[in-house]
C-alpha positions, 0 to 999 in steps of 0.5 A: 385428556392430558396425554392430548394436552401434552401433545398438542402443546409439543406441536404448537411450540417454535424454533430453529432444527439443527438443520437449519442454524446449520444453513444459516452458519453455511452461507455466513461463512460464505458471504465472510470468505468473499467478504474478508478478502475484498478487504484484504485488496483495499487494505493492499491498495491503501498501503501501495497508496502510503508508498505513493505519496513517499515517492510523490513527498521524494520527488517534490523535495528533488526538484526543491532540490535541484532549482538549488543545484546542478543535479538531483541529491544522491540521499534521500535519508540524509539530513540537508546542510543547516545553512547555504553555505554548504549546499549541494554537497554530496554526502547531504540529502532530501531528509525524508524517511525511506520507508512508508508510515507502517513499513511495507515499502522500501524506497531506493534513489538510484542514478540520479544526475543532473537530468533525471534519476529512478525511484524504486519502492519497494514491498517488504519480503514477510508482510501481507503487500507482497501480494498485492497486485493491480490489473493483473500486474503485481504490484511488488516493485513502484518505480517512477523513471524521472528524466528532463522532468518527466516521470515515468511510472512503472507498472501503470496499473499499480499507479492509481490516478 
């Protein structure tokens, strides 16, 4: 009689088998892999928006500069003059940072003149930002050409609206 009792007690014991646990772990791993890829894409997009915000800040500062001077500023980082007497000197600049807050993009200003300039934000090599893409376009270099008051961003897919 005791052997029947032991047998029936084993039959009533519940739990998970090793196969069931392995299946659950495999499903969780697949879901995590998909979620991690989406997470990285969103992080890159947020970092790109930091670069776009910095480009916009430089554009606004350039327009303020141009309102007082015959041409656009030739430097992003040099400090502006403390008084209006030395305003519009070639050695003076906008006094802004040329890197994003996280250091993922570096901003360069080129070809400043009386009618326009070019801004280029380049992803820093060695960061995960160099793999950033939008709609099949690489977003490693974001450029804005300003000519006669019209700004043309390239590549267009990287500049969210």
